[in-house]
N, C-alpha and C positions, 0 to 999 in steps of 0.2 A: 465808590464812583460818584461823581457829581453829575447832575442833569440840568438841562435848560430847555425851555420851549424853543422850538425851531421855527422862528417867524410867528406871525400872529395866528396862523391857521394850522401850524404844523404840530407834530407830536413832541413829547418830551424826549430829548435825545441825550445820550451820554456825551460829556464834554470831549471825550476822546473817541474817535471812530477808527475802525480798522480799514486801512486802504489795502485792498487785496490785489496788489500789483507786484509785490515782491515776495510772495509765498515761495517756498522751496520748489524746485523743479528737477526733473530727471531727463536725461538725454542731452544732446548738444545742438546748438544752433537753432535753425528753424524747426527742427524735429523735436525740440525739447517740449515737455508737457508738465503739467502740475504733478507734484508728488502728492498723491491723494492722502496717504497716511499722515505725512507731516503737515500738509496744508489743512486738512480737516481738524487735526489736533490743535493747531494754532487758533483757528476760527472758534472752535468750541471752548477752548480755554478762555478766549476773549469774552465769550458770552458768560462764562462762569464768573469772570471778574467784573461783570456789570456793563460791558460794552454792548450797545444795542443798535449801532449804526455800522453797516458793512457796505463798502463802496468798491466797485470794480468798473470795467468798461469793455466795450466790444473787442478791442484789440489787445487787451492786457494778456501777458503770459502766452504769447503766440496763439491768441484766440482761445485760450483754455481758461481764462480767468472767470468767466461767467459760470462755467460748469462747476469748477471747484468751489466757488463761493456758494452756489446753490446747494451743492452736496453738503457743504459744511453747516449751513444754517437750516437744513431740512427739518431736524427735530423740533425747532422752535421758530419756524418761519413766521407764524402769526404774531410773534412777540418781539420781532425786530424790524428795523427799517432797512430796506434794501435799496441801494442806489447803483445806477449804471449809466453809461454814456454811449452815444453814437456820434461819430464825427460827421459833419455835414458832407464831406467829400465821399462818404459811403453812399450818399443818396444822389444819384445822377438823374433820376426822374421820380416824380411823386410816389409811384407805386413801390419804389425801393424801401421807403421808410417802413411801411406796414409789414412788408416781407421780412425785413431784418429785425423788427421788433418781435414778430412772432418767432423767429429763430432764437432770439434772446430768451423769450419766455420758455421755450422748450429746453434750452440749455440750463436755465435756472431751475426748471421743473416747478414753476410757479404760475399762478393765474394773473399776477399783477406785479409791477415794479413800483415801489413807493416814490422814488425820485428818479426821473429819467432826464438826462442832460443832453443838450447839444454840446458836444465835446470840443474843448480847446478852441473856443470862439475867439476870433479876432475880426477886424473889419472885413477882410476878404471872405472868411468862412461865413460870417453873418449874412453878407450879401448873397452868397451862394445858397444858403439855407432858405432865404426868402424866395429866391428864384424857383426853387424846386418845391415850394410850399411845405417845407418841413415844419414850420411853426403851426400851420393850419392842420396838418396831419397829426401833430402832437396833441392839439386840442381835441380832435376827433377821437384819438386813442384814449384821452382822459375821459371823454363823455361815455365811452364804451367800458370804462373801468379797467382798462389794461395798464394804465399808469395813473397814479394818484396825484402826483405833483410834477409840473414841468420846471426844469431847472437848466442852468448852463454853467459850464466851467470856462474859465476866462484866461486868456494870454494876450494882452494888448495894453495900450495906454488907458488910464482911468476914464478919459472922456468917452471912449468906445463902450466901456462898461455901463456908463450912464445911459448912452444911446440904446443899448440892448435892453436894459432894465425898463426903460421908458415904453417899451412895446406893450407892457402891462399884462403879459401872459405868464410870467415866471414867478414861481413861489420862492426860489432861492438861487444863490450864486455860490460857486466854488472858485476861490481865487487865491493867489499867492499873497502871503503876509507873514513876516517873521521879524525877528530881532534886528536883522540887518537890511530889511527891505520893507518900508512902510509906504511905498508909492501909492497903494490903493486905499490907504487908511481913510481919507476924507470921504471918498465915494462909498466905501463900505458902511460908514455911519449913516449916510443919506439913504442908502438902500435899506438898512435895518430900520430906520425911522419910518419908512413907508410900509413896513410890515413884512418884508422879505427876510428869509433866513440867510445867514452868512456863515459859510464854512470855509475853513482855511486848509490849503494844501501846503506841504513843505514847511511845517511849523519849526523844524530845525534845519531849514535851508537845504533840503534834500540830503541831509547827513553832514553838511558842511560845518554847521555849528557844533554838532556833537563831536566831530573829529577835531575841532579846535581844543577841546578838553580844558585842562587847567590853564593853558596859555590864554585862551579866550576869556575865561572866567576872571582872570586877574585884571582884565581891562575894565571891569565893571565893579562899582561899589554895591554889592548885593549880599543878601543872606542866603542865596541859593547855594546848594551843596555841589552842583555840577552844571556844566554848560547846557545839557538837555533840559534840566530842571528850570534854569533861568529862561530858556527859550520858550518852553511850554507855559510857564507862568506869565511871560510877557504876552503871548498870543491870547491865552484864555482870560487875561486880565483886561483885555479890551472889550468894553461892554457890547460892541456891535457883533462880536463873534459868538456864535452858538456852540460850535464844536470845531475841533482840529482833527484832520485826517492824518494818520501816520502809517506808512507802509512798513510793516514789521515782519521780518523773515524768520524769527525764532521765538519760542516761548519765553526764553530769557529776556529778549528785548521787549516783548509784550509786557511781561510782568514788571520790568523796570519802569516803563512808561506809565503803566497804570498806577504804580506806587507813587510816582511823582505827582500825578493828577490828584490822587487821594490825599496825599499829605501836605501838598504845597498850597499855601494861600496865594491868591492872585496878588500881583504887585500893587503896592499902594500908589495913589496919584503922585506922591513925591518921588517914589522910586521910578515910576514910569517917566517922569520928567527928566530925571537923572540919566536914565537909559537912553532917552532920545538925545540928550546932550552928548553922551559918550559916542553915540552912533555917528555924530558929525565927523568923528575922527576916522570912521571906517568907510566914508563915502567913495573912496577909491575903488571899492569892490563893486559899486553899482554899474561900472562900465564893462564888467565881465561877470555878470551875475548868472551863474549856471545852477539850475536846480537838480541836475543829474537825471532828467526825465528820459534821456537817451533816444529821443525822437531823431536825433542827428546821426544815429548809428546806421547809416546807409552808405558808408564810404566804400568805394570799390577797392581801396587799398587796405581795408580793414583797420582804419584808425578809429578809435572811440574818443571823440573830442572831449566829452564830459570828464573822462578819467584824467586827461591832461590838464584841464582847467581846474580840477579838484586839487591836483598837486600844486599848481600855480597859486591858487588862492590860499591854501594852507601855508605856503611859504611866505607869500607877500603880505598877507594880512596879519598872520599870527607869529611870524618869525620862525616857522618850522622848516627852515631851508634844508638842512642836512637830511632830515627824515624824508622830506618831499623829493629831494634830488635822488635819493636812493630808489624811491618808488618810480620816479620818472625814468631813470636809467634802465629799468626793467622792461619798458615798452619795447616791443619788437615782434617780428613775424611769428616767433615761436610762442608768444604769450596769448594763449587762447582765451584768457579771462579778460584782459585789459586791452588787447589788440596791438596793432603795429605802432611803431614810433612815428612821431609827427614829421620826421625826416622824409617819410614816404608820401607826404601830401603833394598832390598834383594840382591843387587849387581849382578843382572842377566846380566847386560851389554847391554840390548836391546836398551837403550837410546843412548849409545855411538856409536852404529852402524849407527845411523841416524844423527849424529852431523857433519855438514859441517866443523866445526872448529877443529875436531879431539880431543875434550875434553874427558878426562877420567872421565866421569861424576860420577860414584859411588865413586871414590876416592875424587873428588872435593866436593861432597855432604857431605862426612865425615868431610872434612876441614871446610865446612860451619857450620855443627853442632857444631864442637868444638869451632869455632869462636864466635858463638852466645850463647855458654854455659858459657862463662867466667864471 
């Protein structure tokens, strides 16, 4: 495992961190909870392989993500970095913050959280956070030793990231950055230059790049052996990035990603320039960029928009039309894993209100329907 200092005042962290949002679960729907045996096994295997950064959040895994993460790291809690997040909309009055932080500490069974984030910040959430004194209460919690570093995760335009960082209270930022989306790149460098740590979510595009496989790899002139290897090399090759978070749901996936980080040298400046040039051909993806976060999975018709967009992108960007069409045709009311067909959309807009990427989801679903009807 490779390690890098996390900002000017932070610890040495593994270049690959475990995002504890896709650990195995048992049960169905809202009643599903973490599978303790499998989840703990993945977390502890990650530690054996050199990962020392574990990230989760208040709402992950039906509110069970903090408990399973705490259970997994318990034997080596003092040797790892624990990261969690609280959405500003969970704080409706100032007292809510401390109450929910204390709940998180109990769920983790720990006395402190190393990096505590304002979760999924955009301009609207940032404004709300300030109105309810969330930033002031985070500073108080830090003074009390309940959290060691104040951070934020980010879903908005780069200019808003700069505005938030300029507040001067944050030690780090978690943002999107990958082979096919470098919209935050310049601001990430500025933030790193001022001493903040920069970590990346979605280094393989929420699985999109990995699913492209060999078809994607052929688009690039690279020595990488696989699309995930190229994606991780690209992210970790950017000097501003300290670590990449990857949500891994099996030990096999974990071991594969760790092996990539261990064996793969970062891309050279020449290769990076070539990758950027090639990416110009993929800009059509940017107007329907979905990371698969599933925040939009609130549809009264049980449509899971991210699953539809995944099929669309696989077909349109990498030419995998036939395979994607077969997957698309399986959507329907009987599909409890991927949800209903887009034909059931009533354009209520509930999904769009939850989308960090600001996608007009009903309109895009109509485009997807038309695309796969040809």
